[in-house]
C-alpha positions as CSV (number, residue, x, y, z in Angstrom):
1,M,-7.4,99.6,-77.8
2,T,-6.2,96.6,-80.4
3,P,-2.5,97.4,-79.7
4,F,-2.9,97.3,-76.1
5,L,-4.8,94.0,-76.4
6,L,-2.3,92.5,-78.7
7,I,0.6,93.4,-76.3
8,A,-1.4,92.2,-73.2
9,N,-1.9,88.7,-74.9
10,L,1.6,88.3,-76.0
11,I,2.8,89.3,-72.4
12,T,0.2,86.7,-70.9
13,F,1.4,84.1,-73.4
14,G,5.0,84.8,-72.2
15,V,4.5,84.7,-68.8
16,F,2.6,81.4,-68.9
17,G,5.3,79.9,-71.0
18,F,7.9,81.4,-68.5
19,D,6.1,79.7,-65.4
20,K,5.9,76.3,-67.2
21,W,9.7,76.7,-67.8
22,Q,10.3,77.6,-64.3
23,A,7.9,74.6,-63.3
24,K,10.3,71.9,-65.3
25,K,13.3,73.6,-63.4
26,Q,11.6,73.3,-60.1
27,Q,12.3,76.9,-59.4
28,W,10.4,80.0,-58.1
29,R,6.9,80.3,-59.8
30,I,4.1,82.7,-60.6
31,S,1.3,82.6,-58.4
32,E,-2.0,81.3,-60.1
33,N,-3.7,84.4,-59.0
34,T,-1.2,86.4,-60.9
35,L,-1.9,84.0,-64.1
36,L,-5.7,84.6,-63.6
37,G,-5.3,88.3,-63.3
38,L,-3.1,88.5,-66.5
39,S,-5.8,86.2,-68.1
40,L,-8.4,88.8,-67.5
41,I,-6.8,91.1,-69.7
42,G,-5.0,88.5,-72.2
43,A,-7.5,85.6,-72.2
44,L,-6.6,84.6,-75.9
45,G,-2.6,84.6,-75.0
46,A,-3.3,82.7,-71.8
47,A,-5.5,80.0,-73.6
48,S,-2.7,79.8,-76.2
49,G,0.0,79.4,-73.6
50,M,-1.9,76.7,-71.7
51,I,-2.4,74.6,-74.8
52,L,1.1,75.2,-76.2
53,F,3.2,74.7,-73.2
54,N,0.6,72.2,-71.7
55,H,0.5,74.4,-68.6
56,K,-2.2,74.0,-65.9
57,V,-4.6,72.1,-68.1
58,S,-4.7,69.3,-65.7
59,K,-5.1,71.2,-62.6
60,K,-9.2,71.3,-62.2
61,S,-9.2,74.2,-59.9
62,F,-7.2,76.3,-62.0
63,L,-9.4,75.4,-65.1
64,V,-12.6,76.3,-63.1
65,K,-11.2,79.6,-62.1
66,F,-10.0,80.3,-65.7
67,I,-13.4,79.5,-67.2
68,I,-14.8,82.1,-65.0
69,V,-12.2,84.7,-66.0
70,V,-13.1,84.0,-69.7
71,L,-16.7,84.5,-69.0
72,I,-16.4,87.9,-67.2
73,D,-14.2,88.7,-70.5
74,L,-16.9,87.7,-72.7
75,V,-19.7,89.7,-70.3
76,L,-17.3,92.9,-70.5
77,L,-16.6,92.5,-74.2
78,Y,-20.2,92.3,-74.8
79,R,-21.3,95.3,-72.8
80,L,-18.3,97.3,-74.6
81,I,-19.5,96.3,-77.8
82,R,-23.3,97.3,-77.0
83,H,-22.4,100.8,-75.7
């Protein structure tokens, strides 16, 4: 499970970086729903990408949704550990 999560977080981090790069070039972008879906699997990679690339940090609606995704992640992790 650990290798899967590591790879998922690296991919999510890369996708956030790619989307920021596309935004700077004013080109085709990755949808917010895709970014949030990837965040469900790789929350740490998403948070790191948001901070490092300064991506989506000023968009309040995205941040609220992202916090909800992180809370879902925490609940799932808790349930996984408890079993």
